[in-house]
SETI-107404 format. One record per atom (N, C-alpha, C): residue number from 1; chain; x, y, z; atom name; residue in three letters. Coordinates in nm, 3 decimals, always signed. Atoms other than C-alpha are relative to their C-alpha. Example, Ala and Ser with C-alpha at 12.3 -4.5 7.8 and 13.67 -1.06 7.14 Angstrom:
<node 1 "A" <+0.089 -0.119 +0.000> "N" "ALA">
<node 1 "A" <+1.230 -0.450 +0.780> "CA" "ALA">
<node 1 "A" <+0.090 +0.120 +0.000> "C" "ALA">
<node 2 "A" <-0.082 -0.119 -0.006> "N" "SER">
<node 2 "A" <+1.367 -0.106 +0.714> "CA" "SER">
<node 2 "A" <-0.077 +0.109 +0.073> "C" "SER">
***
This chain:
<node 1 "A" <-0.064 +0.054 +0.104> "N" "MET">
<node 1 "A" <+0.558 +1.480 +1.998> "CA" "MET">
<node 1 "A" <-0.077 +0.016 -0.132> "C" "MET">
<node 2 "A" <+0.065 -0.014 +0.130> "N" "GLN">
<node 2 "A" <+0.480 +1.557 +1.631> "CA" "GLN">
<node 2 "A" <-0.022 -0.139 -0.064> "C" "GLN">
<node 3 "A" <+0.015 +0.128 +0.080> "N" "GLU">
<node 3 "A" <+0.324 +1.281 +1.414> "CA" "GLU">
<node 3 "A" <+0.097 +0.012 -0.117> "C" "GLU">
<node 4 "A" <-0.084 +0.013 +0.115> "N" "PRO">
<node 4 "A" <+0.574 +1.171 +1.146> "CA" "PRO">
<node 4 "A" <-0.070 +0.024 -0.123> "C" "PRO">
<node 5 "A" <+0.067 -0.020 +0.135> "N" "LEU">
<node 5 "A" <+0.500 +1.280 +0.786> "CA" "LEU">
<node 5 "A" <-0.018 -0.136 -0.056> "C" "LEU">
<node 6 "A" <+0.026 +0.131 +0.067> "N" "THR">
<node 6 "A" <+0.352 +0.999 +0.588> "CA" "THR">
<node 6 "A" <+0.096 -0.004 -0.124> "C" "THR">
<node 7 "A" <-0.089 +0.018 +0.109> "N" "ASN">
<node 7 "A" <+0.594 +0.858 +0.337> "CA" "ASN">
<node 7 "A" <-0.084 -0.039 -0.116> "C" "ASN">
<node 8 "A" <+0.077 +0.026 +0.115> "N" "PRO">
<node 8 "A" <+0.465 +0.832 -0.019> "CA" "PRO">
<node 8 "A" <+0.011 -0.159 -0.032> "C" "PRO">
<node 9 "A" <-0.016 +0.145 +0.024> "N" "SER">
<node 9 "A" <+0.385 +0.474 -0.137> "CA" "SER">
<node 9 "A" <+0.108 -0.029 -0.098> "C" "SER">
<node 10 "A" <-0.109 +0.041 +0.087> "N" "ALA">
<node 10 "A" <+0.653 +0.282 -0.306> "CA" "ALA">
<node 10 "A" <-0.027 +0.033 -0.153> "C" "ALA">
<node 11 "A" <+0.043 -0.019 +0.144> "N" "ASP">
<node 11 "A" <+0.457 +0.294 -0.637> "CA" "ASP">
<node 11 "A" <+0.009 +0.134 -0.044> "C" "ASP">
<node 12 "A" <-0.001 -0.145 +0.037> "N" "SER">
<node 12 "A" <+0.414 +0.673 -0.641> "CA" "SER">
<node 12 "A" <+0.131 +0.050 -0.001> "C" "SER">
<node 13 "A" <-0.137 -0.034 -0.001> "N" "LEU">
<node 13 "A" <+0.777 +0.718 -0.541> "CA" "LEU">
<node 13 "A" <+0.070 -0.043 -0.120> "C" "LEU">
<node 14 "A" <-0.067 +0.049 +0.121> "N" "ALA">
<node 14 "A" <+0.901 +0.501 -0.816> "CA" "ALA">
<node 14 "A" <-0.062 +0.070 -0.118> "C" "ALA">
<node 15 "A" <+0.059 -0.077 +0.111> "N" "GLU">
<node 15 "A" <+0.665 +0.679 -1.064> "CA" "GLU">
<node 15 "A" <+0.066 +0.134 -0.015> "C" "GLU">
<node 16 "A" <-0.059 -0.129 -0.002> "N" "ARG">
<node 16 "A" <+0.791 +1.017 -0.958> "CA" "ARG">
<node 16 "A" <+0.150 +0.002 -0.029> "C" "ARG">
<node 17 "A" <-0.145 +0.016 +0.035> "N" "SER">
<node 17 "A" <+1.157 +0.900 -0.975> "CA" "SER">
<node 17 "A" <+0.017 -0.023 -0.147> "C" "SER">
<node 18 "A" <-0.016 +0.029 +0.140> "N" "ARG">
<node 18 "A" <+1.117 +0.757 -1.319> "CA" "ARG">
<node 18 "A" <-0.031 +0.130 -0.091> "C" "ARG">
<node 19 "A" <+0.048 -0.134 +0.063> "N" "ALA">
<node 19 "A" <+0.936 +1.087 -1.436> "CA" "ALA">
<node 19 "A" <+0.125 +0.096 +0.008> "C" "ALA">
<node 20 "A" <-0.108 -0.094 -0.025> "N" "ARG">
<node 20 "A" <+1.229 +1.295 -1.282> "CA" "ARG">
<node 20 "A" <+0.117 -0.041 -0.083> "C" "ARG">
<node 21 "A" <-0.117 +0.049 +0.080> "N" "ARG">
<node 21 "A" <+1.499 +1.080 -1.460> "CA" "ARG">
<node 21 "A" <-0.019 +0.035 -0.140> "C" "ARG">
<node 22 "A" <+0.026 -0.022 +0.144> "N" "ASN">
<node 22 "A" <+1.330 +1.138 -1.792> "CA" "ASN">
<node 22 "A" <+0.011 +0.162 -0.032> "C" "ASN">
<node 23 "A" <-0.002 -0.135 +0.034> "N" "ARG">
<node 23 "A" <+1.342 +1.516 -1.747> "CA" "ARG">
<node 23 "A" <+0.118 +0.075 +0.067> "C" "ARG">
<node 24 "A" <-0.120 -0.064 -0.071> "N" "ILE">
<node 24 "A" <+1.686 +1.581 -1.568> "CA" "ILE">
<node 24 "A" <+0.073 +0.066 -0.108> "C" "ILE">
<node 25 "A" <-0.094 -0.083 +0.086> "N" "LEU">
<node 25 "A" <+1.886 +1.852 -1.717> "CA" "LEU">
<node 25 "A" <+0.139 +0.002 +0.070> "C" "LEU">
<node 26 "A" <-0.127 -0.010 -0.069> "N" "GLY">
<node 26 "A" <+2.256 +1.878 -1.647> "CA" "GLY">
<node 26 "A" <+0.083 +0.111 -0.064> "C" "GLY">
<node 27 "A" <-0.082 -0.110 +0.057> "N" "HIS">
<node 27 "A" <+2.519 +2.148 -1.688> "CA" "HIS">
<node 27 "A" <+0.141 -0.018 +0.078> "C" "HIS">
<node 28 "A" <-0.139 +0.009 -0.066> "N" "ARG">
<node 28 "A" <+2.903 +2.131 -1.626> "CA" "ARG">
<node 28 "A" <+0.046 +0.149 +0.019> "C" "ARG">
<node 29 "A" <-0.029 -0.133 -0.035> "N" "ALA">
<node 29 "A" <+2.978 +2.469 -1.464> "CA" "ALA">
<node 29 "A" <+0.144 +0.017 -0.009> "C" "ALA">
<node 30 "A" <-0.142 -0.032 +0.003> "N" "ARG">
<node 30 "A" <+3.312 +2.636 -1.524> "CA" "ARG">
<node 30 "A" <+0.042 +0.070 +0.132> "C" "ARG">
<node 31 "A" <-0.032 -0.080 -0.127> "N" "SER">
<node 31 "A" <+3.283 +2.838 -1.198> "CA" "SER">
<node 31 "A" <-0.117 -0.003 +0.083> "C" "SER">
<node 32 "A" <+0.114 -0.010 -0.089> "N" "HIS">
<node 32 "A" <+3.056 +2.896 -0.905> "CA" "HIS">
<node 32 "A" <-0.101 +0.085 -0.058> "C" "HIS">
<node 33 "A" <+0.089 -0.110 +0.062> "N" "GLN">
<node 33 "A" <+2.909 +3.206 -1.083> "CA" "GLN">
<node 33 "A" <-0.064 -0.069 -0.123> "C" "GLN">
<node 34 "A" <+0.058 +0.084 +0.107> "N" "ASP">
<node 34 "A" <+2.850 +2.987 -1.392> "CA" "ASP">
<node 34 "A" <-0.120 -0.079 +0.057> "C" "ASP">
<node 35 "A" <+0.094 +0.088 -0.056> "N" "ALA">
<node 35 "A" <+2.664 +2.735 -1.183> "CA" "ALA">
<node 35 "A" <-0.124 +0.075 +0.054> "C" "ALA">
<node 36 "A" <+0.109 -0.070 -0.058> "N" "GLU">
<node 36 "A" <+2.453 +2.997 -1.000> "CA" "GLU">
<node 36 "A" <-0.070 +0.062 -0.118> "C" "GLU">
<node 37 "A" <+0.081 -0.066 +0.117> "N" "ASP">
<node 37 "A" <+2.361 +3.181 -1.334> "CA" "ASP">
<node 37 "A" <-0.080 -0.107 -0.073> "C" "ASP">
<node 38 "A" <+0.071 +0.104 +0.066> "N" "TRP">
<node 38 "A" <+2.260 +2.846 -1.496> "CA" "TRP">
<node 38 "A" <-0.114 -0.049 +0.095> "C" "TRP">
<node 39 "A" <+0.109 +0.036 -0.089> "N" "ASP">
<node 39 "A" <+2.057 +2.760 -1.189> "CA" "ASP">
<node 39 "A" <-0.113 +0.104 -0.001> "C" "ASP">
<node 40 "A" <+0.089 -0.107 -0.003> "N" "LEU">
<node 40 "A" <+1.884 +3.096 -1.182> "CA" "LEU">
<node 40 "A" <-0.083 -0.017 -0.130> "C" "LEU">
<node 41 "A" <+0.059 +0.001 +0.139> "N" "ASP">
<node 41 "A" <+1.812 +3.075 -1.558> "CA" "ASP">
<node 41 "A" <-0.110 -0.125 -0.014> "C" "ASP">
<node 42 "A" <+0.092 +0.126 -0.011> "N" "TYR">
<node 42 "A" <+1.660 +2.718 -1.512> "CA" "TYR">
<node 42 "A" <-0.123 +0.026 +0.072> "C" "TYR">
<node 43 "A" <+0.121 -0.004 -0.093> "N" "TRP">
<node 43 "A" <+1.428 +2.809 -1.225> "CA" "TRP">
<node 43 "A" <-0.090 +0.106 -0.064> "C" "TRP">
<node 44 "A" <+0.078 -0.109 +0.053> "N" "GLN">
<node 44 "A" <+1.316 +3.128 -1.396> "CA" "GLN">
<node 44 "A" <-0.075 -0.048 -0.128> "C" "GLN">
<node 45 "A" <+0.073 +0.039 +0.112> "N" "SER">
<node 45 "A" <+1.228 +2.933 -1.708> "CA" "SER">
<node 45 "A" <-0.112 -0.109 +0.027> "C" "SER">
<node 46 "A" <+0.111 +0.091 -0.042> "N" "GLN">
<node 46 "A" <+1.001 +2.694 -1.506> "CA" "GLN">
<node 46 "A" <-0.130 +0.084 +0.038> "C" "GLN">
<node 47 "A" <+0.121 -0.065 -0.032> "N" "GLY">
<node 47 "A" <+0.641 +2.785 -1.453> "CA" "GLY">
<node 47 "A" <-0.019 +0.017 +0.158> "C" "GLY">
<node 48 "A" <+0.014 -0.030 -0.143> "N" "SER">
<node 48 "A" <+0.511 +2.908 -1.107> "CA" "SER">
<node 48 "A" <-0.050 -0.143 +0.068> "C" "SER">
<node 49 "A" <+0.046 +0.127 -0.053> "N" "GLU">
<node 49 "A" <+0.348 +2.560 -1.047> "CA" "GLU">
<node 49 "A" <+0.123 -0.101 +0.028> "C" "GLU">
<node 50 "A" <-0.130 +0.076 -0.013> "N" "ALA">
<node 50 "A" <+0.678 +2.383 -1.112> "CA" "ALA">
<node 50 "A" <+0.083 +0.033 +0.112> "C" "ALA">
<node 51 "A" <-0.089 -0.045 -0.109> "N" "ARG">
<node 51 "A" <+0.869 +2.604 -0.875> "CA" "ARG">
<node 51 "A" <-0.066 -0.014 +0.129> "C" "ARG">
<node 52 "A" <+0.069 +0.024 -0.132> "N" "LEU">
<node 52 "A" <+0.600 +2.583 -0.601> "CA" "LEU">
<node 52 "A" <+0.012 -0.156 +0.032> "C" "LEU">
<node 53 "A" <-0.012 +0.151 -0.029> "N" "SER">
<node 53 "A" <+0.602 +2.203 -0.635> "CA" "SER">
<node 53 "A" <+0.135 -0.042 +0.046> "C" "SER">
<node 54 "A" <-0.139 +0.021 -0.049> "N" "ALA">
<node 54 "A" <+0.978 +2.190 -0.601> "CA" "ALA">
<node 54 "A" <+0.029 +0.046 +0.131> "C" "ALA">
<node 55 "A" <-0.013 -0.056 -0.140> "N" "LEU">
<node 55 "A" <+0.969 +2.411 -0.299> "CA" "LEU">
<node 55 "A" <-0.072 -0.089 +0.106> "C" "LEU">
<node 56 "A" <+0.081 +0.072 -0.100> "N" "VAL">
<node 56 "A" <+0.700 +2.209 -0.123> "CA" "VAL">
<node 56 "A" <+0.068 -0.148 +0.011> "C" "VAL">
<node 57 "A" <-0.071 +0.130 -0.009> "N" "ALA">
<node 57 "A" <+0.889 +1.880 -0.204> "CA" "ALA">
<node 57 "A" <+0.116 +0.011 +0.084> "C" "ALA">
<node 58 "A" <-0.126 -0.022 -0.078> "N" "LEU">
<node 58 "A" <+1.209 +2.021 -0.070> "CA" "LEU">
<node 58 "A" <-0.040 +0.024 +0.143> "C" "LEU">
<node 59 "A" <+0.046 -0.030 -0.128> "N" "ARG">
<node 59 "A" <+1.028 +2.146 +0.238> "CA" "ARG">
<node 59 "A" <-0.037 -0.124 +0.069> "C" "ARG">
<node 60 "A" <+0.038 +0.116 -0.065> "N" "ASN">
<node 60 "A" <+0.876 +1.814 +0.308> "CA" "ASN">
<node 60 "A" <+0.114 -0.094 +0.022> "C" "ASN">
<node 61 "A" <-0.123 +0.087 -0.016> "N" "GLU">
<node 61 "A" <+1.210 +1.632 +0.264> "CA" "GLU">
<node 61 "A" <+0.070 +0.062 +0.124> "C" "GLU">
<node 62 "A" <-0.071 -0.056 -0.119> "N" "VAL">
<node 62 "A" <+1.374 +1.880 +0.508> "CA" "VAL">
<node 62 "A" <-0.063 -0.041 +0.128> "C" "VAL">
<node 63 "A" <+0.065 +0.034 -0.128> "N" "GLU">
<node 63 "A" <+1.107 +1.813 +0.767> "CA" "GLU">
<node 63 "A" <+0.021 -0.138 +0.033> "C" "GLU">
<node 64 "A" <-0.021 +0.153 -0.025> "N" "ILE">
<node 64 "A" <+1.153 +1.432 +0.730> "CA" "ILE">
<node 64 "A" <+0.135 -0.009 +0.058> "C" "ILE">
<node 65 "A" <-0.133 +0.006 -0.058> "N" "VAL">
<node 65 "A" <+1.524 +1.487 +0.799> "CA" "VAL">
<node 65 "A" <+0.004 +0.049 +0.135> "C" "VAL">
<node 66 "A" <+0.005 -0.057 -0.139> "N" "ARG">
<node 66 "A" <+1.453 +1.711 +1.097> "CA" "ARG">
<node 66 "A" <-0.065 -0.093 +0.096> "C" "ARG">
<node 67 "A" <+0.072 +0.091 -0.088> "N" "GLN">
<node 67 "A" <+1.209 +1.456 +1.241> "CA" "GLN">
<node 67 "A" <+0.102 -0.117 +0.025> "C" "GLN">
<node 68 "A" <-0.094 +0.106 -0.023> "N" "ALA">
<node 68 "A" <+1.474 +1.183 +1.197> "CA" "ALA">
<node 68 "A" <+0.112 +0.036 +0.094> "C" "ALA">
<node 69 "A" <-0.101 -0.050 -0.097> "N" "GLN">
<node 69 "A" <+1.736 +1.392 +1.373> "CA" "GLN">
<node 69 "A" <-0.061 +0.010 +0.149> "C" "GLN">
<node 70 "A" <+0.061 +0.000 -0.133> "N" "ARG">
<node 70 "A" <+1.493 +1.459 +1.664> "CA" "ARG">
<node 70 "A" <-0.022 -0.139 +0.062> "C" "ARG">
<node 71 "A" <+0.016 +0.140 -0.046> "N" "HIS">
<node 71 "A" <+1.423 +1.086 +1.684> "CA" "HIS">
<node 71 "A" <+0.125 -0.055 +0.045> "C" "HIS">
<node 72 "A" <-0.135 +0.048 -0.037> "N" "ALA">
<node 72 "A" <+1.789 +1.000 +1.691> "CA" "ALA">
<node 72 "A" <+0.037 +0.067 +0.133> "C" "ALA">
<node 73 "A" <-0.037 -0.058 -0.123> "N" "ASP">
<node 73 "A" <+1.851 +1.261 +1.962> "CA" "ASP">
<node 73 "A" <-0.076 -0.061 +0.112> "C" "ASP">
<node 74 "A" <+0.084 +0.049 -0.109> "N" "GLU">
<node 74 "A" <+1.559 +1.129 +2.172> "CA" "GLU">
<node 74 "A" <+0.047 -0.147 +0.051> "C" "GLU">
<node 75 "A" <-0.036 +0.137 -0.025> "N" "HIS">
<node 75 "A" <+1.708 +0.770 +2.158> "CA" "HIS">
<node 75 "A" <+0.151 -0.013 +0.020> "C" "HIS">
<node 76 "A" <-0.143 +0.003 -0.036> "N" "ARG">
<node 76 "A" <+2.070 +0.852 +2.251> "CA" "ARG">
<node 76 "A" <+0.030 -0.033 +0.140> "C" "ARG">
***
């Protein structure tokens, strides 16, 4: 059985959440293609560190969900 990923401390999570709210961008898309184009433009405008950081964060969140699903399956 894999060790669960450690969850960030509440303080660091709150700090990251606060920083994210301060930089959130929004766009009201008129179509799926408009949304895809805006998303591509946004990520291409970000530096390589920001893109990698977002990818790592997303990957960690996916793994947490998968572990929770495995745990739920084991306890059915």
